[in-house]
N, C-alpha and C positions, 0 to 999 in steps of 0.2 A: 504494500500500500504506500506508493510514493516514497519508497525507501524508509518507511517508518519502522523503527525498531520497537518491538513490543515484548511483553513479558520481561520487563526490565525495571530497575530501580535507579533513579537519578538522584544523587546526593548533591543538591544545589538549592539555592533560594527558588521558591516557586515561580516568581515573576520572570527571572532570568532564564530558568529552564523552559518555561512555556514559550518564550520568545524564539527559542531554537527549534520548536516543533512546527511542522508544515501546517498551512491553513486547511481547515475542514478535513482533518485527518482522524478524529476520534468521534465515536458515536454517542458517548455518554460520559458524564462525570458524576461520581459519587464521592462526597468529601465532607469533612468536618474540620474546619480551620480551628486553630487555638482560640479559646474563648478569651474575651477581654478581661484583663486584670485578674486572672485566676492563678497562673503559675509562671514562674521564671525558669526557663530551661537553660539559662546561662549561655545563650548563643548570640553572636552578632547577627543582626538583621532579622531576629525572631519577630513574629507577629503576636500581638496580645499584650505587649508591655508599653504601648504608646501612652503619652501623657494624658490624652483625652479620648473619649469615644469617637469624636469626629475624625481624629487622626487614624484611629483603628479602622473605621469605616472607609476612609479614603484609601488606605493601603489595600484592603480587601477588594474594594471596587476596581482598583487598578489591576489586581491579579485576575479577577473574573472578567475584566474587559479583554485581557489577553487570552483567557480561556475561551471566550466567545469566538475569537478569531480561529482558534484551533478546532472548535467544535463543528461538526457537519451541520448543514442547514436544517436538517431534521433531528438534530441532537437535543439532549435534555441534560439539565443540571439538577442534581438532587443535593441540596445544601442543608446540612444539619448545623444548627446554631442554638445556643442557649443564652439566657439573660443573666444579668447580675445586678446587684444592688449598689447604690451609692453608699460609701462607707462614712465613718465619722471624720475621716481626714486627719486624725491626730494619733493614729496607731502606727504610722510609718510602715515599715516592713515587718508586719506582725508575723511571728512564727509560733507554731504549735510547740509548747515546751516538751512534749513527748516526741515530736518529730521536727526538730529545728530546721532540717533541710528538706522537709516535705516527706510524704509517705514513701516516695520512691527516689529520694535523693534530689528532688527538685525544690528549689526555693519557692516559698509561697509569695505570690505577688502582693504588692501594696494595695491598700484600700484607698483609692483616690477620692478627693472631692471632684464633683462633676458639675460643670457650669449648667445652670438651669434646673438642677436637681437638688432637692432637699435631702438632709440626712435620712437614710433608710428608704429613699425612693427607689423603685424599680426603674432601671435606666431605659429599658426598651430596646436593647441592642438588636434583637432579631428583626424587629420591624424597621428600625433605622437602616439596617443593611438591606432588607428587602426593598424598601422604597428607593434607596440609593441605586440599587441594581436595576430596578424598573426605570428610573429616570435615565440610566446610562444605556438603555436600549433593550434590556431583557424583557421577555414576557413573563409576568408573574402569574402562574397558572393555578397553584394550589398551596395552601398552608396546611401541611399534615402534622397532626399532633402525635408525637411519639410518647406514648404513656408507658410508665414503668410501675410494676407492682413492688419492685425492690429498689426504690430510689436511694440516693445517698442520704443517710440520716442527718437531720438538722436539729439543733437545740432550741430553735425559736419557739416562742409561746404566744406571739402577738400576730401571727398570720399562719395560713395553712402551709404545710410542708410541700415543697416543690416535688412533683412526680412526673413531669413531662418536659420535653424539649420540642423545638420546631424543626420540621424538615420542609423547606421550600422547594417546590418543583418550579423551575424556571426553564424557559425555552428560548431558542434563538429566532424561531419563526412561528407564525400562526399555526402552521401544519408541521407536525413532528411525529416521530415514532413513539407510540405508546401501546404496549401490548396489555390491554385490560384483561383479557382472558387468562394471561399467565399469572395474575395475582388476584383473580376473582375469589370471593369468599362464599361460604355456604349461605343459602337463602335462609332468612330468619323463619322459625316455625310459625310465627304469627302471620307472616306474609304468605307462606304456603297455605295456611288455613283460609286466608282470604281468597286465594285462587280457587279453592275447592267449594266455596260457599256462594250460593245464589245471592243476587242483589235485587231488592224490590225497587220499583220506580220511585217510591216515596222516601227512600233513605237519603240522608243529608249529603252523602258524597256523590250521589248520582247527578246533582245539578252543577253546572259550571260555576266556579268561584270567580267573582269579578277580579280581573287583573291576572288570572292564572291560565287563561286560554281554555283548551279543550279539557273535558273530563278525562281523568286517567283511565285507561282501558280497563284496568283491574276493577274500577268502581262503577263501570257502566251497568245499567239495569240488565239483568239476565235471569233466566229461570234455574240455571244450574252452574256447574263448574265452568270457569273461564277457559280451562284447558282440559283436553283429554289427559287422564292420569299418565299415560305413556309420554306425553309431551310436556309434562309439568317441569318447569325449570328447577334446577337444584342449586344453582349458583347465582350470585348477584355481583354487581360492580363493587369493587373494593371501596369501603368508606374511608374518610380522611382522619380517623382516629385509629392508630395502630398500637395494640397492646403487645409490646415486645420487651421482655425483661433483659437486663444486662446479665452477662455471664462471666464467671470468674476467669481471669487470665493471669498466669503466673509470671509472664514476662515483665520487663522493666518499664512498661508504658502505663501511665496512670489512667488514661481515658480510652481504652480499647473499644472500638465499635462492635456491637453485637453482630455476629455473622448473619443472623436472620434479618436484621435491618438492611444490611448491604444486599443481601439476596433479593429482598422484595424490590428494592430500587433497580437493581440490575436486570431482573426478569422483566420489569415493566419498561425500562428505558433503553435497553441495548439488545439488538438481535443476536442470535447465536452466531458466533464467529466474529462479532464486532469487537471494538476496542473500548475499554473502560479506563478512564483516567482519574487519578486521585492526586491532586497537587499538594495535599497535606497527608502523606501516606501513613505516617506513624508506624505502628507495628505491622501494617500490611494486610489488615482484614479485607479491604476492598479487593486487593489483588488475589488473595487466597480464595475468596468466594468467586470472583470472576473466572479464575482458572478452573474451579470445580464445576462451573456452569457452562464450560466450553466457550468462554469469551477470552479475549486477550486483554492484557492490562499494561498500563504505564503508571509507575508510582514515582512521585517527586517528594523528597523529604530532606529538610535542612539538617536534621540531627544525624550524624554518622552512626551513632549507637543504635538508633532506631532502624536505619538502613540495614545494619547487620542483623538486627533482630528480625526484621521482615524477611530478609533473605533466608534466614534459618527456618522461618515458618513455611515459606512457600517455594523456595528455590528460585531459579532464574538468575539473571545477570545483574550486577551492580556497577554503575558508571561512577 
């Protein structure tokens, strides 16, 4: 494919590595960039340690602008990002006394004051990024909620514990590859029961609702089942709340992507034999899953230790 080397891990800054890839050469991107003000990986040019959220958003927008050039016209970007809170501004480089260098040897990032935010405000990082990317030319197609039954514990008592993150589906064009059947989910029992039940002409759902157009076929008046039993659908289009728990990972990466999450994005967004790119490769979950699903991968990672870790997990070449 235009001399594109795949099944490879590139140890470079994401922006500079992307600039060396050919235009419209990858089918899909599944990635999770470092979150803002969460951890310090001790690397020059690392993303996530900027002085302000605006600087953080600007850097990511520049990276994803270059990614858009590399993405095919029918390509998709699946972007996982989480939010953070505005800190007190007076704790400096706070460290856990039990783990002064972080749980995996990574320094914990400072809790910055944020312009326009009050102490303890939720900053809104995911939506700041989503709107910036939309303004930069991306199509913002979906906000998927990644829900976790086993979230990181929090000691807060003045708000609910966070148990979800955002996955934004963004595209380069209005028309793009999306395999809905590959990630379809079982039809809800209540919906199946509605298919099997007759509808009288007087029931409330049989009338057109102002502003909503035609009556849903399932609710039209009928004397019996909407479908023959043999033709009864068993699956439905995937909803935008995904319950996928995190899984233990013994490697030295703090925020390893759950394989099931990467799998769902890749199945929907990349055809078999296609190329999946992750410019923030980390421990290589995206590449590992892509290879298992008969797709090719390109991983870009700034941290050389993570490149080695990813190579050990999935094999392949390291540049």
